[in-house]
TIVO-2410 file (N, C-alpha, C; in nm, 3 decimals):
# residues 58
REC num residu      c1      c2      c3 atome chaine
REC   1      M   9.913  -5.747   0.855     N      A
REC   1      M   9.863  -5.870   0.794    CA      A
REC   1      M   9.959  -5.920   0.685     C      A
REC   2      A  10.011  -5.828   0.604     N      A
REC   2      A  10.104  -5.867   0.499    CA      A
REC   2      A  10.234  -5.922   0.559     C      A
REC   3      D  10.276  -5.865   0.672     N      A
REC   3      D  10.395  -5.916   0.740    CA      A
REC   3      D  10.374  -6.059   0.788     C      A
REC   4      E  10.255  -6.085   0.840     N      A
REC   4      E  10.223  -6.221   0.885    CA      A
REC   4      E  10.226  -6.318   0.768     C      A
REC   5      L  10.170  -6.276   0.655     N      A
REC   5      L  10.169  -6.361   0.537    CA      A
REC   5      L  10.311  -6.394   0.494     C      A
REC   6      Q  10.397  -6.295   0.494     N      A
REC   6      Q  10.537  -6.318   0.456    CA      A
REC   6      Q  10.604  -6.414   0.554     C      A
REC   7      N  10.574  -6.400   0.682     N      A
REC   7      N  10.628  -6.489   0.784    CA      A
REC   7      N  10.584  -6.633   0.760     C      A
REC   8      Y  10.456  -6.652   0.729     N      A
REC   8      Y  10.405  -6.787   0.702    CA      A
REC   8      Y  10.473  -6.848   0.579     C      A
REC   9      K  10.494  -6.766   0.476     N      A
REC   9      K  10.560  -6.815   0.356    CA      A
REC   9      K  10.704  -6.857   0.386     C      A
REC  10      C  10.771  -6.781   0.470     N      A
REC  10      C  10.908  -6.814   0.509    CA      A
REC  10      C  10.910  -6.946   0.587     C      A
REC  11      Q  10.816  -6.962   0.678     N      A
REC  11      Q  10.806  -7.086   0.754    CA      A
REC  11      Q  10.780  -7.204   0.662     C      A
REC  12      L  10.693  -7.184   0.563     N      A
REC  12      L  10.663  -7.290   0.468    CA      A
REC  12      L  10.788  -7.330   0.390     C      A
REC  13      Q  10.868  -7.233   0.349     N      A
REC  13      Q  10.992  -7.264   0.279    CA      A
REC  13      Q  11.085  -7.348   0.366     C      A
REC  14      Q  11.092  -7.315   0.494     N      A
REC  14      Q  11.177  -7.390   0.586    CA      A
REC  14      Q  11.127  -7.534   0.601     C      A
REC  15      V  10.996  -7.549   0.612     N      A
REC  15      V  10.938  -7.684   0.624    CA      A
REC  15      V  10.963  -7.764   0.497     C      A
REC  16      E  10.946  -7.700   0.381     N      A
REC  16      E  10.971  -7.769   0.255    CA      A
REC  16      E  11.116  -7.812   0.242     C      A
REC  17      A  11.207  -7.729   0.289     N      A
REC  17      A  11.349  -7.764   0.287    CA      A
REC  17      A  11.375  -7.883   0.378     C      A
REC  18      A  11.314  -7.884   0.495     N      A
REC  18      A  11.330  -7.995   0.589    CA      A
REC  18      A  11.271  -8.124   0.530     C      A
REC  19      L  11.163  -8.111   0.456     N      A
REC  19      L  11.100  -8.229   0.395    CA      A
REC  19      L  11.188  -8.291   0.286     C      A
REC  20      Q  11.277  -8.214   0.229     N      A
REC  20      Q  11.366  -8.271   0.128    CA      A
REC  20      Q  11.463  -8.372   0.191     C      A
REC  21      T  11.499  -8.349   0.316     N      A
REC  21      T  11.588  -8.443   0.383    CA      A
REC  21      T  11.510  -8.553   0.455     C      A
REC  22      D  11.382  -8.529   0.482     N      A
REC  22      D  11.299  -8.628   0.552    CA      A
REC  22      D  11.157  -8.624   0.496     C      A
REC  23      P  11.138  -8.672   0.372     N      A
REC  23      P  11.010  -8.656   0.303    CA      A
REC  23      P  10.892  -8.732   0.364     C      A
REC  24      S  10.919  -8.825   0.451     N      A
REC  24      S  10.809  -8.904   0.509    CA      A
REC  24      S  10.777  -8.862   0.652     C      A
REC  25      N  10.834  -8.752   0.698     N      A
REC  25      N  10.811  -8.704   0.834    CA      A
REC  25      N  10.667  -8.653   0.846     C      A
REC  26      E  10.587  -8.726   0.922     N      A
REC  26      E  10.444  -8.694   0.933    CA      A
REC  26      E  10.420  -8.556   0.996     C      A
REC  27      E  10.501  -8.521   1.095     N      A
REC  27      E  10.485  -8.390   1.160    CA      A
REC  27      E  10.511  -8.277   1.062     C      A
REC  28      L  10.616  -8.291   0.982     N      A
REC  28      L  10.648  -8.187   0.884    CA      A
REC  28      L  10.541  -8.180   0.775     C      A
REC  29      L  10.491  -8.296   0.733     N      A
REC  29      L  10.385  -8.297   0.632    CA      A
REC  29      L  10.259  -8.229   0.684     C      A
REC  30      K  10.225  -8.254   0.809     N      A
REC  30      K  10.108  -8.190   0.870    CA      A
REC  30      K  10.131  -8.040   0.881     C      A
REC  31      L  10.250  -8.001   0.925     N      A
REC  31      L  10.283  -7.859   0.938    CA      A
REC  31      L  10.276  -7.789   0.802     C      A
REC  32      K  10.325  -7.856   0.698     N      A
REC  32      K  10.318  -7.800   0.563    CA      A
REC  32      K  10.173  -7.776   0.522     C      A
REC  33      D  10.088  -7.876   0.543     N      A
REC  33      D   9.945  -7.860   0.511    CA      A
REC  33      D   9.883  -7.746   0.589     C      A
REC  34      D   9.915  -7.739   0.718     N      A
REC  34      D   9.859  -7.633   0.803    CA      A
REC  34      D   9.904  -7.495   0.756     C      A
REC  35      L  10.032  -7.482   0.724     N      A
REC  35      L  10.084  -7.353   0.679    CA      A
REC  35      L  10.021  -7.312   0.545     C      A
REC  36      E  10.003  -7.409   0.455     N      A
REC  36      E   9.939  -7.377   0.328    CA      A
REC  36      E   9.796  -7.328   0.350     C      A
REC  37      E   9.726  -7.388   0.444     N      A
REC  37      E   9.590  -7.346   0.476    CA      A
REC  37      E   9.590  -7.205   0.538     C      A
REC  38      V   9.682  -7.180   0.630     N      A
REC  38      V   9.691  -7.048   0.693    CA      A
REC  38      V   9.723  -6.941   0.589     C      A
REC  39      I   9.812  -6.972   0.497     N      A
REC  39      I   9.848  -6.877   0.390    CA      A
REC  39      I   9.725  -6.847   0.305     C      A
REC  40      K   9.650  -6.950   0.268     N      A
REC  40      K   9.529  -6.929   0.188    CA      A
REC  40      K   9.428  -6.844   0.264     C      A
REC  41      L   9.405  -6.875   0.389     N      A
REC  41      L   9.308  -6.799   0.469    CA      A
REC  41      L   9.352  -6.654   0.488     C      A
REC  42      T   9.482  -6.634   0.508     N      A
REC  42      T   9.533  -6.498   0.527    CA      A
REC  42      T   9.518  -6.418   0.398     C      A
REC  43      R   9.547  -6.481   0.284     N      A
REC  43      R   9.527  -6.412   0.155    CA      A
REC  43      R   9.380  -6.375   0.136     C      A
REC  44      D   9.291  -6.469   0.169     N      A
REC  44      D   9.147  -6.441   0.156    CA      A
REC  44      D   9.106  -6.325   0.247     C      A
REC  45      L   9.159  -6.322   0.367     N      A
REC  45      L   9.127  -6.215   0.461    CA      A
REC  45      L   9.176  -6.080   0.410     C      A
REC  46      I   9.297  -6.077   0.359     N      A
REC  46      I   9.352  -5.952   0.303    CA      A
REC  46      I   9.265  -5.906   0.187     C      A
REC  47      K   9.226  -5.998   0.101     N      A
REC  47      K   9.141  -5.964  -0.013    CA      A
REC  47      K   9.007  -5.906   0.034     C      A
REC  48      T   8.948  -5.969   0.133     N      A
REC  48      T   8.820  -5.922   0.187    CA      A
REC  48      T   8.835  -5.783   0.248     C      A
REC  49      Q   8.943  -5.761   0.322     N      A
REC  49      Q   8.966  -5.630   0.383    CA      A
REC  49      Q   8.982  -5.522   0.276     C      A
REC  50      L   9.053  -5.553   0.170     N      A
REC  50      L   9.071  -5.456   0.061    CA      A
REC  50      L   8.938  -5.425  -0.006     C      A
REC  51      E   8.856  -5.528  -0.026     N      A
REC  51      E   8.725  -5.505  -0.086    CA      A
REC  51      E   8.637  -5.419   0.004     C      A
REC  52      E   8.642  -5.442   0.133     N      A
REC  52      E   8.564  -5.362   0.227    CA      A
REC  52      E   8.610  -5.216   0.228     C      A
REC  53      Q   8.743  -5.196   0.218     N      A
REC  53      Q   8.796  -5.060   0.215    CA      A
REC  53      Q   8.747  -4.987   0.090     C      A
REC  54      R   8.746  -5.059  -0.023     N      A
REC  54      R   8.699  -4.999  -0.148    CA      A
REC  54      R   8.552  -4.960  -0.137     C      A
REC  55      K   8.473  -5.047  -0.079     N      A
REC  55      K   8.328  -5.019  -0.063    CA      A
REC  55      K   8.305  -4.898   0.025     C      A
REC  56      S   8.380  -4.891   0.135     N      A
REC  56      S   8.358  -4.782   0.230    CA      A
REC  56      S   8.411  -4.648   0.180     C      A
REC  57      S   8.507  -4.651   0.087     N      A
REC  57      S   8.562  -4.526   0.034    CA      A
REC  57      S   8.488  -4.480  -0.091     C      A
REC  58      S   8.395  -4.560  -0.139     N      A
REC  58      S   8.319  -4.523  -0.260    CA      A
REC  58      S   8.204  -4.430  -0.226     C      A
***
């Protein structure tokens, strides 16, 4: 899961770099929004999994 998160962050950096040369590209803007959402959801999932592990090991 952490590897996936790192991959999404890398993709987001690439999209942000592309947006610097084409800031009005609708496809890139949509992709940026989607990646930011996926990153947030992945972080939330990791957090939930860690909390569940703590509960089950207590």
